[in-house]
N, C-alpha and C positions, 0 to 999 in steps of 0.2 A: 443778314448779320455778318459782321466781319469775323473770320475765324483766325485762330492762333496756331501758327506753325512754329515750333521751337527748333532753333538751330542748335544741334548738339555738338558742334565742332569743339567748343570749349571743354566739354567733358573729355574728349580725346586728347586735347592739349595738356590737360592736367594729368591724365593717365600716362601720356608719353614722357612726361618730365621725370618719371621714376622707372620707366621701362617694364613695369609689371601690368597688372590688370585692375588697378584701383585708382579711380572708380571704374566699375564695370560698365562700359558704355552701353551695351545692349540692355542690361538690367535697368539702368537709370533711365534709358529711353522709354522702356516699358512703364516705369514708374510715372514718367512725365505724361504718358498717354492716359494712364489710370487716373491721373489728377485732372484730366479734362482737355488736354491739348488735342486739337483736331488734325494736326499735321506734324510731320518731322522734316526738317531741312538739314541737308548735309552739303558740304563743299569740299570734295576731295581734291587736293592739290597734287601736282606731279611728284613733289618730294614727300608727300604723306606726313607733313609735319603736324597736321591736325588729324582729321578723320582719315582712316585708311580704307582702301578698296575692300579689304576683308570685312571691315566694320559695316560698310554700306551693304555688302551682300547679306550679312547676318541680319541687319535691320530690315532690309527689303523682304527677306524670307520670313520675317516674324511679325511685323506690325500689321495692324488692320486699318490704320488711318492712312491718309495720303502721304506719299513720300515725294519730296521736292529735292532734286539734285541740281546744285549750282555749279557752274564752271565755265571756263573758256573753251570754245568749240574747236579744239584741235582734234585730229583724227583719233587719237588714243581715247580722249574723253568721250567723244561721240560713240565710239565702239563700245565703251563700257556702259554708257547710258542705255544704248539700245539692247544690251545684254540684260540689264536690270529691269528696264521698262517701268520707270516710275510714273506716277500720275502726272508729274510736271517736271520739266527741265527749264531752269532759269539760266539764260545765257548772259555771262558777264564778260567785260573786256579786260580782265585781269591778266597781265603778264605773270609768269611764274614767280618772280622775285618779290612781288608786293606783299606787304604784311596782311592787308585785308582789302576787300573791295573798296576802291576809293574814287571811282569815276563811272559814269554811264556811257553807253554806246553813242558814238557819233554816227547817226543813221546814214547820212548821204555817203560818207567815206566808206562805210562798211556794208552798204546795202546788198551787194551781191553775196557776200559771206552770210549775212543774216537771212536773206531769201533762200539760199541753198540749204542752210542749216535747218531752218524752220520746216521746209519741205521734207527734208530727210527725216526729221523727228516725227512729223505728221505721218509719214509713210509707215513708221513703226508704232503709230497709235499713241504718241506721247504729246500731251499738252505743252505748249511753249510759253515762255515769258521772257521779255527782254528787259534788262536792267538799264534804266535811263535816269539822267539827272534833269528834271524839268526846269531847273534854275539856269541851265547853261544852253539849252536847246531853243532855237528859234521856232516860231510857228511853222515856218517853211520846213524845218527838219521834222517836226512832229507830224506834219502832213504826209510825210513819206512812210509813216508806220504801217498804214493799211497795205502798202505794196509788199511788205514782208510777210503778210498773212499770219502774223503772230496772234495767239489767242489772248495773251495778257501782256501787260507791261508792269514791271515792278518799279515804283518810284523810289529813287535813292534819296533817303530822307536825312542825310547828314546835315545839310544846310538848314533844314527846319529845326533839327535838334540843337545846332550851334547857336541859332538866333532866338530860340525859345526863351522868353522872359526878358528880352532886350527890346529897345525901340524898333528894331527891324523885324520883330516877330510877325506882326500882322501882314506887312508887305510880303514877306517870304511865304507865309501860309497862303496868302491870296494867289501867289504865283503857282503854288502846287494845286490849289483848287481849280484855277483856270485850265491848267494843263490836264488835270484829271478829267474834267468835264469835256474838254476837247477830244481827248483820247477815247473816252467812253462813247462819245457821239459817233466815232468811227466803227463802233461795234466791238471795241477791244475792252476787255475787263481789266481791273486794276488790282495790283498787290502793292505792298509798301514794305520797306525795311531799311535798316541801318541806323543805329543809335536811338531807336525808339525805346522808351522806358516807361516806368510807372509814373514818372514826372510829366511826360509830354504826350503819352499815347492817347489818352481819352480826348484831349482837345483836338488832336489831328483827325481822329476817326469821326468825332462829332461834326467837325467842319466838312469832312469829305466822307460822308456815309456810304458812298458807292464802292469804297475799298472792300474787296472780297476777302483778302487775306493779308495778315502781317506776319513777317518772319523776324523773330527776335531771338538772339542768342546771348551775346556778351552781357548786356544789361540784366537780362533775366538771371543768368548764373551769378552775377554780382549781387543782385537782390536776394538770391537764395542763401547767400552767406549770412545775411541779416535775419531773414524771415523763415528760412527753411524752404525746401523745394515745393512741397505741397501747398503751403500758404502763399508762396510767390505765384504759382500758377493760378491759384484762386484769385489773387489780386489783379493779375493781368486779364483774366476772364471777366471780372467785374468791370474793369476799365472798358472792355469791348461791348459788354451786354447791358450794363446798367449806367448809361451815360448821364442820367439825371440825378444820381445820388452818389455821395462820396464813397470811395473805396473803404472797406472795413479795415 
């Protein structure tokens, strides 16, 4: 079954807008877990414009579900991750100035960095995942993934979300499915994330059921404005676990 990891960065963005502690990121994270989320994702950036390192430490010391920390593997980030020791670290190729993750790794160009980083994280007992865009990588590039020794790959799903409901939808989804099956054949597990929502999630996971985890933040928090947080989590879980019946 595909599990839901909720990215709580948007909670911190909202809190930071007023400079106080409303919403309380830790309390709301615990609420999200109580509503059924099986994981929490955070992406601490160098300028702490979203989640702060202090938030990550609080969350790591409190939650009982898996913690996934995303980020670019510079020395400061890696030192922090090794201190926290989350269940999973997702490596993304984001430079500090970007608004959100908007590209996947180029494997050949960054192979040494990825190999060294994965080994370093493994030495600390941390599962690794590499953020990649299967719509832009050739089969030759994908074939280099086993050399990195990564445990998982997170499929960057913006292109799927952008084409969903258009004439290009099936062709795009087919490209994700082929890539996922090829990657999984290497013995690498699959995650997915970016712009997945109540509109498009079920179809993606039904087509690619080998996905182990989806990480969803922005769309989920937007949906919570309409449905409330508890009902929203319920609807996402139904999308993942009850693929043959409509969401309530």
